[in-house]
DRENPA-3360 file (N, C-alpha, C; in nm, 2 decimals, always signed):
BEGIN
1 = MDTPYGSA = -3.81/-15.10/+12.79/-3.73/-15.12/+12.91/-3.80/-15.21/+13.01 ~ -3.74/-15.31/+13.06/-3.80/-15.40/+13.15/-3.77/-15.35/+13.29 ~ -3.87/-15.35/+13.38/-3.86/-15.31/+13.52/-3.92/-15.42/+13.61 ~ -3.90/-15.41/+13.74/-3.96/-15.51/+13.83/-4.12/-15.50/+13.82 ~ -4.17/-15.39/+13.76/-4.31/-15.38/+13.75/-4.37/-15.41/+13.61 ~ -4.28/-15.46/+13.53/-4.32/-15.49/+13.39/-4.25/-15.41/+13.29 ~ -4.30/-15.40/+13.17/-4.23/-15.33/+13.06/-4.28/-15.18/+13.07 ~ -4.18/-15.09/+13.05/-4.21/-14.95/+13.05/-4.13/-14.88/+12.94;
9 = PTPVWERP = -4.18/-14.77/+12.89/-4.10/-14.70/+12.78/-3.98/-14.64/+12.84 ~ -3.87/-14.63/+12.77/-3.75/-14.57/+12.81/-3.78/-14.42/+12.84 ~ -3.73/-14.37/+12.96/-3.76/-14.23/+12.99/-3.71/-14.14/+12.88 ~ -3.77/-14.03/+12.87/-3.74/-13.93/+12.76/-3.59/-13.88/+12.78 ~ -3.54/-13.88/+12.90/-3.41/-13.84/+12.93/-3.30/-13.93/+12.87 ~ -3.34/-14.06/+12.85/-3.25/-14.16/+12.80/-3.27/-14.20/+12.65 ~ -3.37/-14.14/+12.59/-3.39/-14.16/+12.45/-3.31/-14.06/+12.37 ~ -3.24/-14.10/+12.27/-3.17/-14.00/+12.18/-3.27/-13.92/+12.11;
17 = EPQPRSAP = -3.22/-13.80/+12.07/-3.31/-13.71/+11.99/-3.32/-13.78/+11.85 ~ -3.44/-13.76/+11.79/-3.46/-13.82/+11.65/-3.36/-13.76/+11.56 ~ -3.32/-13.84/+11.46/-3.23/-13.80/+11.36/-3.28/-13.68/+11.28 ~ -3.20/-13.58/+11.26/-3.25/-13.46/+11.18/-3.30/-13.50/+11.04 ~ -3.41/-13.44/+11.00/-3.46/-13.47/+10.87/-3.46/-13.34/+10.79 ~ -3.47/-13.36/+10.66/-3.47/-13.24/+10.57/-3.61/-13.18/+10.57 ~ -3.62/-13.08/+10.66/-3.75/-13.02/+10.68/-3.73/-12.87/+10.69 ~ -3.82/-12.79/+10.66/-3.81/-12.64/+10.67/-3.78/-12.59/+10.81;
25 = VPLSRAKI = -3.84/-12.66/+10.91/-3.83/-12.62/+11.05/-3.76/-12.73/+11.13 ~ -3.63/-12.70/+11.17/-3.56/-12.80/+11.25/-3.62/-12.80/+11.39 ~ -3.63/-12.92/+11.45/-3.68/-12.94/+11.58/-3.58/-13.00/+11.68 ~ -3.61/-12.98/+11.81/-3.54/-13.05/+11.91/-3.63/-13.05/+12.04 ~ -3.60/-13.13/+12.13/-3.68/-13.14/+12.25/-3.67/-13.00/+12.33 ~ -3.55/-12.94/+12.33/-3.53/-12.81/+12.39/-3.62/-12.71/+12.33 ~ -3.63/-12.71/+12.20/-3.71/-12.61/+12.12/-3.85/-12.63/+12.15 ~ -3.90/-12.75/+12.15/-4.04/-12.79/+12.18/-4.07/-12.74/+12.32;
33 = AATAIQLA = -3.98/-12.77/+12.42/-4.01/-12.74/+12.56/-4.02/-12.58/+12.57 ~ -3.93/-12.51/+12.51/-3.92/-12.37/+12.52/-4.05/-12.31/+12.47 ~ -4.10/-12.36/+12.35/-4.23/-12.31/+12.30/-4.34/-12.34/+12.39 ~ -4.34/-12.46/+12.44/-4.45/-12.50/+12.53/-4.45/-12.41/+12.66 ~ -4.34/-12.38/+12.71/-4.33/-12.29/+12.83/-4.38/-12.15/+12.79 ~ -4.35/-12.10/+12.68/-4.41/-11.97/+12.64/-4.56/-11.97/+12.64 ~ -4.62/-12.08/+12.58/-4.76/-12.09/+12.57/-4.82/-12.11/+12.71 ~ -4.76/-12.19/+12.80/-4.81/-12.21/+12.93/-4.80/-12.09/+13.01;
41 = DAHGLDGL = -4.70/-12.01/+13.00/-4.68/-11.88/+13.07/-4.80/-11.79/+13.03 ~ -4.84/-11.79/+12.91/-4.94/-11.70/+12.86/-5.08/-11.75/+12.89 ~ -5.10/-11.88/+12.88/-5.24/-11.94/+12.89/-5.26/-12.04/+12.99 ~ -5.16/-12.08/+13.07/-5.17/-12.18/+13.17/-5.17/-12.32/+13.11 ~ -5.16/-12.43/+13.19/-5.15/-12.56/+13.14/-5.28/-12.60/+13.07 ~ -5.40/-12.55/+13.11/-5.52/-12.58/+13.04/-5.52/-12.54/+12.90 ~ -5.44/-12.43/+12.87/-5.44/-12.38/+12.73/-5.33/-12.45/+12.65 ~ -5.26/-12.55/+12.70/-5.15/-12.61/+12.63/-5.19/-12.74/+12.56;
49 = SVRKIAKE = -5.16/-12.75/+12.44/-5.19/-12.87/+12.36/-5.08/-12.89/+12.25 ~ -5.06/-13.01/+12.21/-4.97/-13.05/+12.10/-5.00/-12.97/+11.98 ~ -5.13/-12.95/+11.95/-5.17/-12.88/+11.83/-5.13/-12.74/+11.83 ~ -5.14/-12.67/+11.95/-5.10/-12.53/+11.96/-4.95/-12.51/+11.96 ~ -4.88/-12.61/+12.02/-4.73/-12.60/+12.01/-4.69/-12.62/+11.87 ~ -4.75/-12.71/+11.80/-4.71/-12.74/+11.66/-4.74/-12.62/+11.57 ~ -4.85/-12.55/+11.59/-4.88/-12.43/+11.52/-4.78/-12.32/+11.54 ~ -4.74/-12.31/+11.67/-4.65/-12.20/+11.70/-4.51/-12.23/+11.64;
57 = LGVGPMRL = -4.48/-12.36/+11.63/-4.35/-12.39/+11.57/-4.36/-12.40/+11.41 ~ -4.48/-12.40/+11.36/-4.49/-12.41/+11.22/-4.47/-12.55/+11.16 ~ -4.51/-12.65/+11.24/-4.50/-12.79/+11.19/-4.63/-12.86/+11.21 ~ -4.64/-12.98/+11.16/-4.76/-13.06/+11.18/-4.75/-13.13/+11.32 ~ -4.87/-13.14/+11.38/-4.88/-13.20/+11.52/-4.81/-13.33/+11.53 ~ -4.82/-13.42/+11.43/-4.77/-13.56/+11.44/-4.62/-13.56/+11.45 ~ -4.56/-13.45/+11.40/-4.41/-13.45/+11.40/-4.36/-13.44/+11.54 ~ -4.43/-13.38/+11.63/-4.39/-13.36/+11.77/-4.38/-13.49/+11.84;
65 = YDYVVNRS = -4.46/-13.59/+11.80/-4.46/-13.72/+11.86/-4.33/-13.80/+11.83 ~ -4.25/-13.75/+11.74/-4.12/-13.81/+11.73/-4.03/-13.78/+11.85 ~ -4.06/-13.67/+11.92/-3.98/-13.62/+12.03/-4.04/-13.65/+12.16 ~ -4.17/-13.65/+12.18/-4.23/-13.68/+12.30/-4.35/-13.77/+12.27 ~ -4.37/-13.87/+12.36/-4.47/-13.97/+12.32/-4.61/-13.93/+12.38 ~ -4.61/-13.84/+12.48/-4.74/-13.80/+12.54/-4.72/-13.67/+12.61 ~ -4.83/-13.62/+12.67/-4.83/-13.49/+12.74/-4.74/-13.49/+12.86 ~ -4.74/-13.61/+12.93/-4.66/-13.62/+13.05/-4.51/-13.60/+13.02;
73 = ELLDLMVD = -4.46/-13.65/+12.91/-4.32/-13.63/+12.87/-4.30/-13.48/+12.84 ~ -4.40/-13.42/+12.78/-4.38/-13.28/+12.75/-4.37/-13.19/+12.88 ~ -4.46/-13.23/+12.97/-4.45/-13.16/+13.10/-4.32/-13.18/+13.17 ~ -4.27/-13.30/+13.16/-4.14/-13.34/+13.22/-4.03/-13.25/+13.16 ~ -4.03/-13.23/+13.03/-3.93/-13.14/+12.97/-3.94/-13.00/+13.01 ~ -4.07/-12.95/+13.02/-4.09/-12.81/+13.06/-4.04/-12.79/+13.20 ~ -4.08/-12.88/+13.29/-4.04/-12.87/+13.43/-3.89/-12.87/+13.45 ~ -3.82/-12.96/+13.37/-3.68/-12.96/+13.39/-3.61/-12.84/+13.33;
81 = AVYAEIAE = -3.67/-12.78/+13.23/-3.61/-12.65/+13.18/-3.62/-12.55/+13.28 ~ -3.73/-12.54/+13.36/-3.74/-12.45/+13.47/-3.63/-12.48/+13.58 ~ -3.62/-12.61/+13.61/-3.52/-12.64/+13.71/-3.38/-12.60/+13.67 ~ -3.35/-12.60/+13.54/-3.22/-12.55/+13.49/-3.20/-12.41/+13.53 ~ -3.30/-12.32/+13.54/-3.29/-12.19/+13.59/-3.26/-12.19/+13.74 ~ -3.33/-12.27/+13.81/-3.31/-12.28/+13.96/-3.17/-12.33/+13.99 ~ -3.12/-12.43/+13.91/-2.99/-12.49/+13.94/-2.87/-12.38/+13.94 ~ -2.89/-12.28/+13.86/-2.78/-12.18/+13.85/-2.76/-12.11/+13.98;
89 = ASQHSEWR = -2.86/-12.11/+14.07/-2.85/-12.04/+14.20/-2.79/-12.12/+14.31 ~ -2.75/-12.25/+14.28/-2.72/-12.34/+14.39/-2.57/-12.35/+14.42 ~ -2.49/-12.26/+14.36/-2.34/-12.26/+14.38/-2.30/-12.17/+14.50 ~ -2.30/-12.22/+14.62/-2.26/-12.15/+14.74/-2.18/-12.24/+14.83 ~ -2.08/-12.19/+14.90/-2.00/-12.28/+14.98/-2.06/-12.31/+15.12 ~ -2.15/-12.22/+15.16/-2.21/-12.23/+15.30/-2.35/-12.29/+15.28 ~ -2.38/-12.38/+15.37/-2.50/-12.46/+15.35/-2.63/-12.37/+15.35 ~ -2.64/-12.28/+15.45/-2.76/-12.20/+15.46/-2.77/-12.11/+15.34;
97 = ATVLAIAH = -2.66/-12.05/+15.29/-2.67/-11.97/+15.17/-2.72/-12.05/+15.05 ~ -2.68/-12.17/+15.04/-2.72/-12.26/+14.93/-2.87/-12.28/+14.94 ~ -2.92/-12.32/+15.05/-3.06/-12.35/+15.07/-3.15/-12.22/+15.04 ~ -3.10/-12.11/+15.10/-3.18/-11.99/+15.08/-3.18/-11.95/+14.93 ~ -3.07/-11.96/+14.86/-3.06/-11.93/+14.72/-3.15/-12.02/+14.64 ~ -3.15/-12.15/+14.67/-3.24/-12.24/+14.59/-3.38/-12.21/+14.62 ~ -3.42/-12.18/+14.74/-3.56/-12.15/+14.78/-3.60/-12.02/+14.70 ~ -3.52/-11.92/+14.71/-3.56/-11.79/+14.64/-3.56/-11.81/+14.49;
105 = ATRAAALD = -3.47/-11.89/+14.44/-3.47/-11.91/+14.29/-3.60/-11.99/+14.25 ~ -3.64/-12.08/+14.34/-3.76/-12.16/+14.31/-3.88/-12.07/+14.31 ~ -3.89/-11.98/+14.41/-4.00/-11.89/+14.42/-4.00/-11.80/+14.29 ~ -3.89/-11.75/+14.25/-3.88/-11.66/+14.13/-3.93/-11.74/+14.01 ~ -3.89/-11.86/+14.00/-3.93/-11.94/+13.88/-4.08/-11.96/+13.88 ~ -4.14/-11.99/+14.00/-4.28/-12.02/+14.01/-4.36/-11.89/+13.98 ~ -4.31/-11.77/+14.01/-4.38/-11.65/+13.98/-4.36/-11.61/+13.83 ~ -4.25/-11.65/+13.77/-4.24/-11.63/+13.63/-4.32/-11.73/+13.55;
113 = HEWFADLL = -4.33/-11.85/+13.60/-4.40/-11.96/+13.53/-4.50/-12.02/+13.63 ~ -4.62/-11.96/+13.65/-4.71/-12.00/+13.75/-4.75/-12.14/+13.74 ~ -4.76/-12.20/+13.62/-4.80/-12.34/+13.60/-4.70/-12.43/+13.67 ~ -4.58/-12.39/+13.69/-4.48/-12.47/+13.76/-4.52/-12.50/+13.90 ~ -4.58/-12.41/+13.97/-4.63/-12.43/+14.10/-4.74/-12.54/+14.10 ~ -4.82/-12.55/+14.00/-4.92/-12.65/+13.99/-4.86/-12.79/+13.98 ~ -4.74/-12.80/+13.94/-4.67/-12.94/+13.92/-4.58/-12.97/+14.04 ~ -4.58/-12.89/+14.14/-4.50/-12.92/+14.26/-4.58/-13.00/+14.36;
121 = GGRPHLGP = -4.52/-13.09/+14.43/-4.58/-13.16/+14.53/-4.64/-13.30/+14.49 ~ -4.64/-13.33/+14.37/-4.68/-13.46/+14.33/-4.57/-13.56/+14.33 ~ -4.55/-13.64/+14.23/-4.44/-13.73/+14.22/-4.31/-13.66/+14.20 ~ -4.20/-13.71/+14.25/-4.07/-13.64/+14.24/-4.04/-13.61/+14.09 ~ -3.98/-13.50/+14.07/-3.93/-13.47/+13.93/-3.79/-13.53/+13.92 ~ -3.77/-13.60/+13.81/-3.65/-13.68/+13.80/-3.56/-13.64/+13.67 ~ -3.59/-13.53/+13.61/-3.50/-13.48/+13.50/-3.37/-13.45/+13.56 ~ -3.27/-13.44/+13.47/-3.13/-13.41/+13.51/-3.11/-13.28/+13.59;
129 = HALAVGEA = -3.18/-13.18/+13.55/-3.17/-13.05/+13.63/-3.24/-13.05/+13.76 ~ -3.36/-13.12/+13.76/-3.43/-13.14/+13.88/-3.35/-13.22/+13.98 ~ -3.28/-13.33/+13.93/-3.20/-13.41/+14.02/-3.08/-13.33/+14.07 ~ -3.03/-13.24/+13.99/-2.92/-13.15/+14.03/-2.96/-13.06/+14.14 ~ -3.08/-13.00/+14.13/-3.13/-12.91/+14.24/-3.16/-13.00/+14.36 ~ -3.21/-13.11/+14.35/-3.24/-13.20/+14.46/-3.11/-13.24/+14.53 ~ -3.00/-13.27/+14.45/-2.87/-13.30/+14.51/-2.81/-13.18/+14.58 ~ -2.82/-13.07/+14.53/-2.76/-12.95/+14.59/-2.84/-12.92/+14.72;
137 = TAAALSRA = -2.97/-12.93/+14.72/-3.05/-12.91/+14.84/-3.01/-13.01/+14.95 ~ -3.02/-13.14/+14.91/-2.99/-13.24/+15.01/-2.84/-13.23/+15.07 ~ -2.75/-13.20/+14.98/-2.61/-13.19/+15.02/-2.59/-13.08/+15.12 ~ -2.66/-12.96/+15.09/-2.65/-12.85/+15.17/-2.71/-12.88/+15.31 ~ -2.83/-12.93/+15.31/-2.90/-12.96/+15.44/-2.82/-13.07/+15.52 ~ -2.75/-13.16/+15.45/-2.67/-13.26/+15.52/-2.56/-13.20/+15.60 ~ -2.52/-13.07/+15.57/-2.42/-13.00/+15.64/-2.47/-12.91/+15.75 ~ -2.60/-12.91/+15.77/-2.66/-12.82/+15.87/-2.63/-12.88/+16.01;
145 = PGVRGIDD = -2.61/-12.79/+16.11/-2.57/-12.84/+16.24/-2.66/-12.94/+16.31 ~ -2.79/-12.93/+16.28/-2.89/-13.02/+16.35/-2.91/-13.15/+16.27 ~ -2.84/-13.17/+16.16/-2.86/-13.30/+16.08/-2.75/-13.39/+16.11 ~ -2.78/-13.50/+16.17/-2.67/-13.59/+16.22/-2.67/-13.73/+16.15 ~ -2.77/-13.75/+16.07/-2.77/-13.88/+16.00/-2.88/-13.88/+15.90 ~ -2.90/-14.00/+15.83/-2.99/-14.01/+15.72/-3.13/-13.98/+15.76 ~ -3.17/-14.02/+15.88/-3.31/-13.99/+15.93/-3.33/-13.84/+15.94 ~ -3.24/-13.77/+16.00/-3.25/-13.63/+16.02/-3.25/-13.56/+15.88;
153 = LQRAVGAF = -3.17/-13.61/+15.79/-3.17/-13.55/+15.66/-3.30/-13.57/+15.58 ~ -3.36/-13.69/+15.59/-3.49/-13.71/+15.53/-3.59/-13.61/+15.59 ~ -3.59/-13.60/+15.72/-3.69/-13.50/+15.78/-3.66/-13.36/+15.73 ~ -3.54/-13.32/+15.73/-3.50/-13.19/+15.69/-3.54/-13.16/+15.54 ~ -3.51/-13.25/+15.45/-3.55/-13.23/+15.31/-3.70/-13.23/+15.30 ~ -3.77/-13.32/+15.38/-3.92/-13.32/+15.37/-3.98/-13.19/+15.42 ~ -3.93/-13.14/+15.53/-3.98/-13.01/+15.58/-3.95/-12.90/+15.49 ~ -3.84/-12.89/+15.43/-3.80/-12.79/+15.33/-3.90/-12.79/+15.21;
161 = NAFIVGAL = -3.91/-12.91/+15.15/-3.99/-12.93/+15.03/-4.14/-12.90/+15.06 ~ -4.19/-12.94/+15.18/-4.33/-12.91/+15.21/-4.35/-12.76/+15.23 ~ -4.26/-12.69/+15.28/-4.27/-12.54/+15.29/-4.27/-12.48/+15.15 ~ -4.18/-12.52/+15.07/-4.17/-12.46/+14.93/-4.30/-12.49/+14.86 ~ -4.35/-12.61/+14.86/-4.48/-12.64/+14.79/-4.59/-12.55/+14.84 ~ -4.61/-12.56/+14.97/-4.72/-12.48/+15.03/-4.71/-12.33/+15.01 ~ -4.59/-12.28/+15.03/-4.58/-12.13/+15.02/-4.60/-12.09/+14.88 ~ -4.54/-12.16/+14.78/-4.55/-12.11/+14.64/-4.69/-12.13/+14.59;
169 = RREVTERR = -4.76/-12.24/+14.62/-4.90/-12.26/+14.58/-4.99/-12.16/+14.63 ~ -4.97/-12.12/+14.76/-5.05/-12.02/+14.82/-5.03/-11.88/+14.75 ~ -4.90/-11.85/+14.73/-4.88/-11.72/+14.67/-4.93/-11.71/+14.52 ~ -4.91/-11.82/+14.45/-4.96/-11.82/+14.31/-5.11/-11.81/+14.31 ~ -5.17/-11.89/+14.40/-5.32/-11.89/+14.41/-5.37/-11.75/+14.43 ~ -5.31/-11.67/+14.52/-5.35/-11.54/+14.56/-5.33/-11.45/+14.44 ~ -5.22/-11.46/+14.36/-5.20/-11.38/+14.24/-5.31/-11.41/+14.14 ~ -5.35/-11.53/+14.12/-5.45/-11.56/+14.03/-5.59/-11.51/+14.07;
177 = TARATGTD = -5.61/-11.52/+14.20/-5.74/-11.47/+14.26/-5.75/-11.32/+14.24 ~ -5.64/-11.25/+14.26/-5.64/-11.10/+14.24/-5.67/-11.07/+14.10 ~ -5.61/-11.14/+14.00/-5.64/-11.11/+13.86/-5.78/-11.15/+13.82 ~ -5.83/-11.26/+13.88/-5.97/-11.30/+13.84/-6.07/-11.21/+13.90 ~ -6.05/-11.15/+14.02/-6.15/-11.07/+14.08/-6.13/-10.92/+14.07 ~ -6.00/-10.89/+14.03/-5.97/-10.75/+14.02/-5.95/-10.68/+14.16 ~ -5.93/-10.77/+14.26/-5.92/-10.72/+14.40/-5.79/-10.78/+14.46 ~ -5.69/-10.70/+14.50/-5.58/-10.76/+14.57/-5.60/-10.78/+14.71;
185 = VSAWQAAL = -5.51/-10.83/+14.79/-5.53/-10.86/+14.93/-5.56/-10.73/+15.01 ~ -5.49/-10.62/+14.98/-5.52/-10.50/+15.05/-5.66/-10.45/+15.03 ~ -5.71/-10.45/+14.91/-5.85/-10.41/+14.88/-5.95/-10.51/+14.94 ~ -5.92/-10.64/+14.94/-6.01/-10.74/+15.00/-6.02/-10.71/+15.15 ~ -5.90/-10.69/+15.22/-5.90/-10.66/+15.36/-5.97/-10.54/+15.39 ~ -5.96/-10.43/+15.31/-6.03/-10.31/+15.34/-6.18/-10.32/+15.33 ~ -6.22/-10.40/+15.23/-6.37/-10.43/+15.22/-6.43/-10.50/+15.33 ~ -6.35/-10.59/+15.39/-6.40/-10.67/+15.50/-6.36/-10.62/+15.64;
193 = GPYLTRML = -6.29/-10.50/+15.64/-6.24/-10.45/+15.76/-6.34/-10.42/+15.87 ~ -6.45/-10.35/+15.83/-6.56/-10.32/+15.93/-6.61/-10.45/+15.99 ~ -6.64/-10.55/+15.91/-6.69/-10.67/+15.96/-6.59/-10.74/+16.06 ~ -6.47/-10.74/+16.02/-6.37/-10.81/+16.10/-6.35/-10.73/+16.24 ~ -6.35/-10.60/+16.23/-6.34/-10.52/+16.35/-6.46/-10.55/+16.45 ~ -6.58/-10.56/+16.40/-6.69/-10.59/+16.48/-6.68/-10.73/+16.54 ~ -6.63/-10.83/+16.47/-6.61/-10.96/+16.52/-6.50/-10.97/+16.63 ~ -6.39/-10.90/+16.60/-6.28/-10.90/+16.70/-6.32/-10.82/+16.83;
201 = ETGRYPTV = -6.41/-10.72/+16.82/-6.45/-10.65/+16.94/-6.54/-10.73/+17.03 ~ -6.59/-10.84/+16.98/-6.67/-10.92/+17.07/-6.59/-10.99/+17.18 ~ -6.46/-10.99/+17.16/-6.37/-11.06/+17.26/-6.36/-11.21/+17.25 ~ -6.43/-11.27/+17.15/-6.42/-11.41/+17.14/-6.30/-11.47/+17.07 ~ -6.23/-11.38/+17.00/-6.11/-11.42/+16.92/-5.99/-11.34/+16.96 ~ -5.94/-11.35/+17.09/-5.83/-11.26/+17.13/-5.70/-11.29/+17.06 ~ -5.67/-11.41/+17.03/-5.54/-11.44/+16.97/-5.54/-11.40/+16.82 ~ -5.65/-11.42/+16.76/-5.67/-11.37/+16.62/-5.65/-11.21/+16.62;
209 = ARLVIDGA = -5.71/-11.15/+16.72/-5.70/-11.00/+16.73/-5.56/-10.96/+16.74 ~ -5.48/-11.03/+16.82/-5.34/-10.99/+16.84/-5.27/-11.01/+16.71 ~ -5.30/-11.11/+16.63/-5.23/-11.13/+16.51/-5.26/-11.02/+16.41 ~ -5.39/-10.98/+16.40/-5.44/-10.88/+16.31/-5.38/-10.74/+16.35 ~ -5.39/-10.71/+16.48/-5.36/-10.58/+16.52/-5.21/-10.56/+16.55 ~ -5.15/-10.65/+16.61/-5.01/-10.64/+16.66/-4.91/-10.71/+16.57 ~ -4.95/-10.80/+16.48/-4.86/-10.87/+16.40/-4.80/-10.79/+16.29 ~ -4.67/-10.83/+16.25/-4.61/-10.76/+16.14/-4.68/-10.78/+16.01;
217 = HLNAEETF = -4.69/-10.68/+15.93/-4.76/-10.70/+15.80/-4.65/-10.69/+15.69 ~ -4.60/-10.81/+15.66/-4.49/-10.82/+15.56/-4.55/-10.84/+15.42 ~ -4.46/-10.80/+15.32/-4.50/-10.83/+15.19/-4.47/-10.98/+15.15 ~ -4.51/-11.02/+15.03/-4.50/-11.16/+15.00/-4.35/-11.21/+15.01 ~ -4.26/-11.14/+14.96/-4.12/-11.18/+14.96/-4.07/-11.18/+15.10 ~ -4.10/-11.08/+15.18/-4.05/-11.08/+15.32/-4.11/-11.20/+15.40 ~ -4.24/-11.22/+15.38/-4.31/-11.34/+15.44/-4.24/-11.47/+15.41 ~ -4.21/-11.49/+15.28/-4.15/-11.61/+15.23/-4.01/-11.63/+15.30;
225 = HHNLTAIL = -3.93/-11.52/+15.30/-3.80/-11.53/+15.36/-3.81/-11.55/+15.51 ~ -3.90/-11.48/+15.58/-3.91/-11.49/+15.72/-3.95/-11.64/+15.76 ~ -4.05/-11.69/+15.69/-4.09/-11.83/+15.72/-3.99/-11.93/+15.69 ~ -3.92/-11.91/+15.58/-3.81/-12.00/+15.54/-3.70/-12.00/+15.64 ~ -3.67/-11.89/+15.69/-3.57/-11.88/+15.80/-3.61/-11.95/+15.92 ~ -3.74/-11.95/+15.96/-3.79/-12.02/+16.07/-3.78/-12.17/+16.05 ~ -3.80/-12.22/+15.93/-3.78/-12.36/+15.89/-3.64/-12.40/+15.91 ~ -3.55/-12.32/+15.86/-3.40/-12.36/+15.87/-3.36/-12.35/+16.02;
233 = DGITGHPH = -3.41/-12.26/+16.09/-3.38/-12.25/+16.24/-3.42/-12.38/+16.31 ~ -3.54/-12.43/+16.27/-3.59/-12.55/+16.33/-3.50/-12.67/+16.29 ~ -3.45/-12.67/+16.17/-3.37/-12.78/+16.13/-3.24/-12.78/+16.21 ~ -3.18/-12.66/+16.22/-3.05/-12.66/+16.29/-3.07/-12.67/+16.45 ~ -3.18/-12.63/+16.49/-3.21/-12.63/+16.64/-3.15/-12.51/+16.71 ~ -3.10/-12.41/+16.63/-3.05/-12.29/+16.68/-3.10/-12.17/+16.60 ~ -3.16/-12.07/+16.66/-3.21/-11.96/+16.59/-3.09/-11.89/+16.52 ~ -3.12/-11.84/+16.40/-3.02/-11.77/+16.32/-3.03/-11.62/+16.35;
241 = T = -2.93/-11.55/+16.40/-2.94/-11.41/+16.43/-2.86/-11.33/+16.33;
% end
């Protein structure tokens, strides 16, 4: 495919599936992606390889290259399969309900497939299901009261996406840290509690003390929803009661 930047391979989304061959194990891109997702869920992206996927499918590694030309295309297929799960949540008539549903579905997908969070925040995902989620998100935000034109919409989409990426990466990182150390947030806080108490009693950190002592202690899901609501309130310019 010729582009303004030179010759580039046709995107995997536009290449037809290879013709079926007489082989003991039938393959498809969807089957390869589903197997890759299972392996990544169990072992992370570092444990993912064409050889392991081929072994799981019971085929030779070279056969997979008929369907994907490189690891990047494999990741594209995996990511878009996850976006297919998220897209199911985007059917709501009211703009805020749509955005909330997409955000919570994205969070659920990232917790089910932690590697997915690692692939958020880089270049845009352009698979058909990712584009469908992007369209549903942008269309919903375009109907928000505070969004009056394309500049407002760009800022709203940017703020929403930045929140999603940051919130999910932080939550997934904490889950991984808890597994690696055997210590969850509550246990970590309890271990450092005496030190923190002594530091706060010095009076040098009054605002931090207010946050620690008087602030609401929400669980991860409540925190996500609370902060997401604050983002949407900022977009509309009117607090949601």
